[in-house]
VOGUMI-574380 format. One line per 8 residues: number of its first residue (from 1); for each residue x, y negated, z of C-alpha. Coordinates in nm, 3 decimals, always signed. Example, Ala and Ser with C-alpha at 12.3 -4.5 7.8 and 13.67 -1.06 7.14 Angstrom:
BEGIN
1) +1.230 +0.450 +0.780 ~ +1.367 +0.106 +0.714 .
This chain:
BEGIN
1) +0.000 +0.000 +0.000 ~ +0.137 -0.341 -0.097 ~ +0.209 -0.573 +0.192 ~ +0.026 -0.905 +0.189 ~ +0.292 -1.173 +0.166 ~ +0.078 -1.484 +0.226 ~ -0.258 -1.527 +0.396 ~ -0.432 -1.860 +0.341 .
9) -0.675 -1.960 +0.616 ~ -0.926 -2.243 +0.562 ~ -1.091 -2.370 +0.883 ~ -1.424 -2.535 +0.805 ~ -1.641 -2.747 +1.032 ~ -1.904 -2.956 +0.852 ~ -1.713 -2.968 +0.523 ~ -1.989 -2.854 +0.289 .
17) -1.901 -3.115 +0.025 ~ -1.530 -3.038 -0.005 ~ -1.513 -2.667 +0.085 ~ -1.576 -2.540 -0.272 ~ -1.285 -2.745 -0.401 ~ -1.051 -2.610 -0.134 ~ -1.158 -2.248 -0.184 ~ -1.137 -2.259 -0.562 .
25) -0.791 -2.422 -0.552 ~ -0.666 -2.109 -0.375 ~ -0.863 -1.853 -0.576 ~ -0.721 -1.992 -0.901 ~ -0.374 -1.878 -0.801 ~ -0.416 -1.568 -0.584 ~ -0.288 -1.363 -0.877 ~ +0.044 -1.550 -0.864 .
33) +0.150 -1.388 -0.534 ~ +0.054 -1.103 -0.304 ~ -0.190 -1.323 -0.115 ~ -0.540 -1.336 +0.030 ~ -0.785 -1.597 +0.154 ~ -0.994 -1.618 +0.471 ~ -1.246 -1.898 +0.537 ~ -1.362 -1.951 +0.897 .
41) -1.673 -2.158 +0.963 ~ -1.635 -2.304 +1.312 ~ -2.006 -2.330 +1.390 ~ -2.088 -2.595 +1.131 ~ -2.417 -2.782 +1.169 ~ -2.438 -2.904 +0.808 ~ -2.489 -2.686 +0.500 ~ -2.142 -2.527 +0.521 .
49) -2.286 -2.177 +0.592 ~ -2.503 -2.193 +0.280 ~ -2.215 -2.325 +0.070 ~ -1.994 -2.043 +0.198 ~ -2.254 -1.779 +0.110 ~ -2.286 -1.925 -0.239 ~ -1.908 -1.911 -0.283 ~ -1.900 -1.550 -0.161 .
57) -2.167 -1.459 -0.415 ~ -1.994 -1.644 -0.698 ~ -1.652 -1.495 -0.619 ~ -1.762 -1.153 -0.494 ~ -1.482 -0.956 -0.330 ~ -1.218 -1.223 -0.387 ~ -1.205 -1.367 -0.034 ~ -1.339 -1.308 +0.316 .
65) -1.541 -1.541 +0.536 ~ -1.620 -1.550 +0.909 ~ -1.859 -1.768 +1.108 ~ -1.796 -1.827 +1.478 ~ -1.934 -2.047 +1.754 ~ -1.770 -2.387 +1.760 ~ -1.440 -2.364 +1.942 ~ -1.223 -2.631 +1.784 .
73) -0.940 -2.623 +1.536 ~ -0.696 -2.437 +1.761 ~ -0.940 -2.153 +1.817 ~ -1.006 -2.125 +1.443 ~ -0.638 -2.107 +1.360 ~ -0.578 -1.851 +1.633 ~ -0.868 -1.646 +1.495 ~ -0.705 -1.671 +1.154 .
81) -0.380 -1.531 +1.291 ~ -0.567 -1.231 +1.437 ~ -0.786 -1.165 +1.135 ~ -0.519 -1.174 +0.862 ~ -0.227 -0.948 +0.774 ~ -0.006 -1.175 +0.563 ~ +0.356 -1.202 +0.662 ~ +0.326 -1.580 +0.618 .
89) +0.025 -1.798 +0.696 ~ -0.094 -2.124 +0.544 ~ -0.364 -2.326 +0.722 ~ -0.529 -2.530 +0.449 ~ -0.773 -2.796 +0.568 ~ -1.118 -2.777 +0.409 ~ -1.085 -3.126 +0.261 ~ -0.750 -3.047 +0.095 .
97) -0.659 -2.863 -0.224 ~ -0.374 -2.621 -0.281 ~ -0.156 -2.764 -0.557 ~ -0.129 -2.556 -0.877 ~ +0.160 -2.311 -0.860 ~ +0.199 -2.341 -0.483 ~ +0.166 -1.970 -0.405 ~ +0.407 -1.875 -0.682 .
105) +0.660 -2.131 -0.558 ~ +0.631 -2.003 -0.201 ~ +0.664 -1.642 -0.311 ~ +0.982 -1.720 -0.503 ~ +1.121 -1.925 -0.215 ~ +1.059 -1.647 +0.038 ~ +1.232 -1.396 -0.190 ~ +1.542 -1.617 -0.212 .
113) +1.534 -1.723 +0.156 ~ +1.440 -1.408 +0.349 ~ +1.559 -1.559 +0.676 ~ +1.315 -1.849 +0.672 ~ +1.031 -1.859 +0.922 ~ +0.875 -2.191 +0.822 ~ +0.873 -2.341 +0.474 ~ +0.795 -2.711 +0.450 .
121) +0.684 -2.846 +0.114 ~ +0.603 -3.178 -0.046 ~ +0.241 -3.285 -0.090 ~ +0.024 -3.537 -0.270 ~ -0.182 -3.797 -0.088 ~ -0.491 -3.885 -0.293 ~ -0.688 -4.196 -0.206 ~ -1.042 -4.309 -0.286 .
129) -1.034 -4.443 -0.638 ~ -0.798 -4.167 -0.750 ~ -0.461 -4.322 -0.663 ~ -0.201 -4.052 -0.597 ~ +0.117 -4.081 -0.392 ~ +0.377 -3.803 -0.376 ~ +0.502 -3.738 -0.023 ~ +0.842 -3.587 -0.094 .
137) +1.007 -3.351 +0.150 ~ +1.350 -3.442 +0.285 ~ +1.632 -3.200 +0.368 ~ +1.608 -3.090 +0.730 ~ +1.863 -3.227 +0.980 ~ +2.147 -2.990 +1.060 ~ +2.098 -2.940 +1.434 ~ +1.792 -2.816 +1.620 .
145) +1.796 -3.127 +1.841 ~ +1.793 -3.355 +1.537 ~ +1.508 -3.159 +1.381 ~ +1.284 -3.174 +1.686 ~ +1.367 -3.541 +1.751 ~ +1.308 -3.621 +1.385 ~ +0.965 -3.460 +1.400 ~ +0.840 -3.583 +1.737 .
153) +1.012 -3.919 +1.783 ~ +1.182 -4.061 +1.475 ~ +0.918 -3.935 +1.226 ~ +1.188 -3.850 +0.974 ~ +1.065 -3.488 +0.954 ~ +0.712 -3.472 +0.815 ~ +0.501 -3.155 +0.812 ~ +0.153 -3.125 +0.663 .
161) -0.054 -2.819 +0.752 ~ -0.159 -2.728 +0.400 ~ +0.194 -2.787 +0.271 ~ +0.378 -2.544 +0.494 ~ +0.386 -2.169 +0.541 ~ +0.476 -2.006 +0.872 ~ +0.589 -1.650 +0.936 ~ +0.361 -1.481 +1.188 .
169) +0.667 -1.418 +1.410 ~ +0.664 -1.785 +1.507 ~ +0.342 -1.731 +1.702 ~ +0.493 -1.467 +1.932 ~ +0.601 -1.734 +2.188 ~ +0.246 -1.874 +2.182 ~ -0.047 -1.960 +1.956 ~ -0.224 -2.293 +1.909 .
177) -0.315 -2.448 +2.248 ~ -0.695 -2.428 +2.266 ~ -0.723 -2.688 +2.542 ~ -0.614 -2.954 +2.289 ~ -0.891 -3.078 +2.060 ~ -0.649 -3.278 +1.846 ~ -0.271 -3.301 +1.782 ~ -0.275 -2.924 +1.842 .
185) -0.020 -2.874 +1.566 ~ +0.249 -3.090 +1.732 ~ +0.363 -2.833 +1.991 ~ +0.344 -2.553 +1.735 ~ +0.558 -2.725 +1.474 ~ +0.801 -2.850 +1.740 ~ +0.862 -2.505 +1.886 ~ +0.908 -2.354 +1.538 .
193) +1.165 -2.620 +1.450 ~ +1.339 -2.551 +1.781 ~ +1.346 -2.172 +1.771 ~ +1.334 -2.047 +1.412 ~ +1.513 -2.087 +1.077 ~ +1.326 -2.339 +0.862 ~ +1.364 -2.438 +0.497 ~ +1.213 -2.685 +0.254 .
201) +1.073 -2.653 -0.099 ~ +1.057 -2.965 -0.313 ~ +0.747 -2.864 -0.507 ~ +0.422 -3.015 -0.381 ~ +0.210 -2.748 -0.212 .
């Protein structure tokens, strides 16, 4: 049986309007890597459940979906870790899109950097009106101290959830802190930068 290399998890809470775009951006490129997709509805109160059922019917057998009681973003991401088997995980926000070729680029990068445990990529910021701005990724500082300081204090290390992939080993010291209802990714990214080999890929993800 072929090992799943990358699992993409889309947390969704009241994102009925943008969820189809996010899901389809991943489905268009699943064939480019050994990858799968899981969508988790975190107890949405809008039409997200109906939109998700319509997507499941339209793309039968191509992705999985779960609905849970509202628990917050950390609980959704932790559920995603438990429910997937991919060696690497990407948490794509429901109002984002995966850039074309992202899964292929990550697959190639992992093959050439087997030691990496977090891959940080570039990403596009798209504003109302259609203006696009490329957020390039910079080379990581040499020392662990510089990396963590650059991320938490100096803001010279930028990480966007949908534009990074993390090996599931990085969650062995601890998952997302569920007592935090925001900035829950800060302690996760900081501890990965501090404890694990990290690399960058210049292609927007």
